[in-house]
C-alpha angles and dihedrals in degrees: 000000000000105000114209100156100095094131087070094042136328106247097180108069138176104274088239090067093062092042093050091049092048095048091048090055090055103037110023131080127185116309113240093016104097145006096234123104099265092053093044092048089052092049091049090051093049094049090048090053090052089047092052091047096048092050093048095046101034099249116164097221131022089224085069089067107090122194115233136176090244144323091286091059089049094048090050090053095047095046094046090047096055107026129074135185113285094023125131117231131193120214135166125255091248102062125138122235088256084076104033099045098055088049092049093054092050116100115256096343112156116216122205117192124211104201140162142152123308115279096008101118092168092058096048091046089053089054093051086051096052098042099044097095129156090273093066111101098181141008122216123191137170114227094212130015109246089210104043104018086236108163109219123214094255095153090061093039092053089044086054092050092048088049091053099036098244123141116249127212118193124201103206096174093127101029106046104106099018109046129046108271115176124169091195090057099041097044088215120173087218140004118196125194139159121244091214101063124050094357091060095223126137125284115268094049134105144148136232117195109207126209098152140051113290140218120205123237093195129032124206148090117352101164087247134093089358095171091066124084094207120079112258113270094225131080141284090014093057091067101029109076118165134013116333126233093247095171091054091045091051087052092045093054090057090047090053091047089053093052092045091050093045096042122235089240091060093046091051091048091053094046092046092049089056092042092053093045092052093046092050090053098043096049089060090061104092095215095049126090112201125197101210135142120246110271085351092281112158094009129116128200095299123102126183124192142156135217115225114245093013130101108237095231087052092051090048093053090048092055090048090057088054089057096261119126113211133143126241137189128037098330092220087290109102092155091058090051090047088052093050095040096246097107092111096051110021119213137249111249130207116187126186136209138192089273100060122097138214087245089057089048091055092050090051093050091048089051092053090047090053094048092045091051094049090046094048091048092052091047096053099044 
């Protein structure tokens, strides 16, 4: 199978990730839950993962790196730590449901949307500038659209938030591991990311980088201050109730080490080469509409397209039958589709990783060409 669904999860991982997870399952217990060697080994591994993440993402202290189940878990923690009933929040027009649904469910929260056309960062920044008034209590922005690969101008948005004294939450779900994400440079209150995408860790892992006061979603055992009934007031314990996913954390550590060794900039360069190669070829197919940035500028390794006369879900299934894994539909991001004008149809999304090749890209384009030709023939009969 040619796997082009890495925006959902990277299935091809460095071999060290699986080895580390398997070793943890056979040799590690729960960190902070005993003085025996398996518990100590787990604690050392968890701390090493925090250290590696802190170094990669410019976090002052490893204790500010909190383990989560995924980016959605982290975003919920961040949102519910900062935002209160009656607050006004400013978000981009390309946010995932991991941002919009928690806000929707909060009482009396007013949501402003800074939107603009695809691949027009200046326009969306101007919208943020205009809508970031004194009433706004927090700004939330995705770094890269999970649907279109559109890289938003988060450096400028974060600087605007610092200038106006407004907390900033970054959703780095599609950027961690391929773009420069530095907490010390952005001055963000929180940065949330999954472990299972660009960091090449196992599913069920994520990180929340914390630069502000936090509010737990869960209460329970932490292995610390056990005589108290309140959650500890220090990180990471305050947000990590219950037993850790130590096998996932061990695998995530190896994924972060892989990204650090390889270099996020090299991974991005590889992914964008494949994305541009696919976009140039797909745009030459008459029945295909491609959503791509001019010369690939401002676009990461995610590419959406449509085939005229064919439902996107049907097209995705047809590609699957040909051994090519893509994702079709709304991608849990209806707001992004509304901003791009594709809410009524959705798109087919191909997303690349460090492990995809030019040969795989050629096979993918050929498969789309065959499906488009077959559909066009059926339509004109």
